[in-house]
C-alpha positions as CSV (number, residue, x, y, z in Angstrom):
1,M,0.0,0.0,0.0
2,K,1.4,3.4,-1.0
3,I,0.8,6.3,1.3
4,E,0.4,9.7,-0.3
5,V,2.5,12.4,1.4
6,K,1.6,16.0,0.7
7,E,4.2,18.7,0.2
8,K,4.7,21.0,3.1
9,K,3.1,24.0,1.3
10,D,0.1,21.9,0.4
11,I,-0.5,20.9,4.1
12,I,-0.2,24.5,5.2
13,E,-2.7,25.7,2.6
14,I,-5.2,23.0,3.7
15,I,-4.8,24.0,7.3
16,A,-5.3,27.7,6.5
17,R,-8.4,27.0,4.5
18,N,-9.8,24.8,7.3
19,I,-9.1,27.4,10.0
20,R,-11.2,29.9,8.0
21,K,-13.9,27.3,7.4
22,F,-14.3,26.2,11.0
23,R,-13.9,29.7,12.3
24,R,-16.9,30.8,10.1
25,L,-18.9,27.7,11.0
26,N,-18.5,28.6,14.7
27,N,-19.5,32.2,14.0
28,Y,-16.2,33.7,15.1
29,T,-14.7,36.8,13.5
30,Q,-11.0,36.9,12.9
31,E,-10.8,39.4,15.7
32,Q,-12.6,37.2,18.2
33,L,-10.6,34.1,17.4
34,A,-7.3,36.0,17.4
35,E,-8.0,37.4,20.8
36,E,-8.9,34.1,22.3
37,V,-5.9,32.3,20.8
38,G,-3.5,35.1,21.8
39,V,-2.3,36.1,18.3
40,S,-2.8,39.3,16.5
41,C,-5.7,39.8,14.2
42,D,-3.3,40.7,11.4
43,F,-1.5,37.3,11.9
44,L,-4.8,35.4,11.6
45,R,-5.9,37.4,8.6
46,R,-2.5,36.8,6.8
47,L,-2.7,33.1,7.7
48,E,-6.2,32.7,6.1
49,T,-5.7,35.0,3.1
50,T,-2.3,33.9,2.0
51,L,-3.2,30.2,2.5
52,G,-0.6,29.5,5.0
53,K,2.4,31.4,3.6
54,E,2.4,33.0,7.1
55,G,2.8,29.5,8.7
56,I,1.5,28.4,12.1
57,S,2.9,26.6,15.1
58,I,1.4,23.3,16.2
59,Y,0.7,24.9,19.6
60,T,-1.3,27.7,18.0
61,L,-3.2,25.2,15.9
62,Y,-3.9,23.2,19.0
63,K,-5.3,26.3,20.8
64,I,-7.6,27.0,17.8
65,S,-8.9,23.5,17.8
66,I,-9.7,23.7,21.5
67,I,-11.5,27.1,21.1
68,L,-13.5,26.0,18.0
69,N,-14.1,22.6,19.6
70,I,-12.8,20.8,16.5
71,S,-10.6,17.7,16.6
72,I,-7.1,18.8,15.4
73,D,-7.0,16.1,12.7
74,K,-9.9,17.8,10.9
75,F,-7.6,20.7,10.0
76,F,-5.5,18.4,7.9
77,K,-8.4,17.1,5.7
78,E,-9.2,18.4,2.3
């Protein structure tokens, strides 16, 4: 069985799109989520709009998953 391994840039783009999707599904603004996570609104905006070119730490992604009540593995699914 061959396992498909995505490129780093592809994974980051998927995560960025999913952050935006789950943030909106949970009725959070970028400002609200940024404040609860402890990052700047500008950081969150750049993360979502540049599809991850900004990058994100696993700890920040973990905090977002807790706040949005989403299992962290869902951020990696297309």
